[in-house]
C-alpha positions in Angstrom: -57.2 81.3 168.7 -55.2 84.1 170.4 -56.4 87.7 169.8 -54.3 89.7 167.4 -52.4 92.6 168.8 -51.3 95.9 167.3 -48.1 95.2 165.4 -49.3 91.7 164.3 -49.4 91.6 160.4 -53.0 90.2 160.4 -54.2 93.0 162.6 -52.4 95.8 160.8 -53.4 95.0 157.3 -57.1 95.8 157.8 -58.7 99.1 158.5 -61.1 99.8 161.3 -63.9 99.8 158.8 -62.8 96.5 157.3 -62.7 94.9 160.8 -66.2 96.3 161.4 -67.4 94.8 158.1 -65.9 91.4 159.0 -67.7 91.6 162.3 -71.0 92.1 160.6 -70.4 89.1 158.4 -69.5 87.0 161.5 -72.6 88.3 163.4 -74.9 87.5 160.4 -73.4 84.0 160.4 -74.1 83.6 164.1 -70.5 83.5 165.2 -70.8 86.2 167.9 -67.4 85.5 169.4 -65.6 86.1 166.1 -67.9 89.2 165.5 -67.0 90.6 168.9 -63.3 90.1 168.2 -63.6 92.0 164.9 -65.5 94.9 166.5 -62.9 95.0 169.3 -60.2 95.3 166.6 -62.2 98.0 164.8 -62.5 100.2 167.9 -58.9 99.5 168.9 -57.7 100.7 165.5 -60.1 103.7 165.5 -61.8 104.6 168.7 -63.9 107.1 166.7 -65.7 104.3 164.7 -69.2 104.9 166.0 -70.6 102.1 163.8 -68.2 99.6 165.3 -69.2 100.8 168.8 -72.8 100.3 168.0 -72.2 96.8 166.6 -70.1 95.9 169.6 -73.1 97.0 171.7 -75.3 94.7 169.7 -73.0 91.8 170.5 -73.1 92.6 174.2 -76.9 92.9 174.1 -77.2 89.6 172.3 -75.1 88.1 175.1 -77.4 89.9 177.7 -74.4 92.0 179.0 -76.6 95.0 179.3 -74.1 97.3 181.0 -71.5 96.7 178.4 -74.1 97.1 175.6 -75.2 100.5 177.0 -71.6 101.6 177.4 -70.9 100.8 173.8 -74.0 102.6 172.6 -73.2 105.6 174.7 -69.7 105.7 173.2 -71.3 105.6 169.7 -73.6 108.5 170.6 -70.8 110.6 172.1 -69.1 110.3 168.8 -72.1 110.7 166.6 -75.1 112.2 168.4 -78.4 111.1 166.8 -77.0 107.9 165.2 -80.2 106.1 164.8 -79.2 102.4 165.4 -77.4 103.4 168.6 -80.3 105.4 169.9 -82.9 102.7 169.1 -80.7 99.9 170.6 -79.8 101.9 173.7 -83.5 102.6 174.3 -84.3 98.9 173.9 -81.6 97.9 176.4 -83.1 100.4 179.0 -86.7 99.4 178.3 -86.0 95.7 178.7 -83.7 95.4 181.6 -85.3 96.6 184.8 -88.5 98.2 186.2 -87.0 101.7 186.4 -85.2 101.6 183.0 -88.1 102.6 180.8 -87.8 106.1 182.2 -84.2 106.1 181.0 -85.3 104.8 177.6 -87.8 107.6 177.3 -85.2 110.2 178.3 -82.7 108.8 175.7 -85.4 109.0 173.0 -86.5 112.5 174.0 -82.9 113.8 174.0 -81.9 112.2 170.7 -85.2 112.7 168.8 -84.3 116.1 167.3 -81.1 114.6 165.9 -82.5 111.5 164.3 -83.1 110.9 160.6 -86.8 110.6 159.7 -86.7 106.8 159.3 -85.3 106.5 162.9 -87.7 109.2 164.3 -90.6 107.0 163.3 -89.0 103.9 165.0 -88.1 105.9 168.1 -91.6 107.3 168.3 -93.0 103.7 168.1 -90.7 102.6 170.9 -91.7 105.5 173.0 -95.4 104.8 172.5 -94.8 101.1 173.3 -93.1 102.0 176.6 -95.9 104.4 177.6 -98.6 101.9 176.9 -96.9 98.8 178.3 -98.2 98.4 181.9 -95.0 96.6 182.9 -93.0 99.8 182.2 -95.1 102.1 184.5 
């Protein structure tokens, strides 16, 4: 299937949010290729859709494309500082990818902690504690 382009009727009839919602449906069903295509459409239609950027990061992380995942999460956080899912997932990508990355994960969590909603503050604190107590991350 060829990707839809701007100007194509199937591309233009859905909003960025709708493409993002379709992507979540595909992701839930395990069709990561179709999910990524929908998230790509979403950010192409609205580069300010921080939820779609976060979801696109999730697809990249699932595919172990860590640099792409981090870039997508950072785009989401530039648009919406303190967006909990992007903060948590960015910290995870740093913590899990190389011996020096846990330092970056801790820095992300520390910088974003004041901006997080209470539910995400708890999760961020748990990740931070896990990083500090995990001997592999020292």
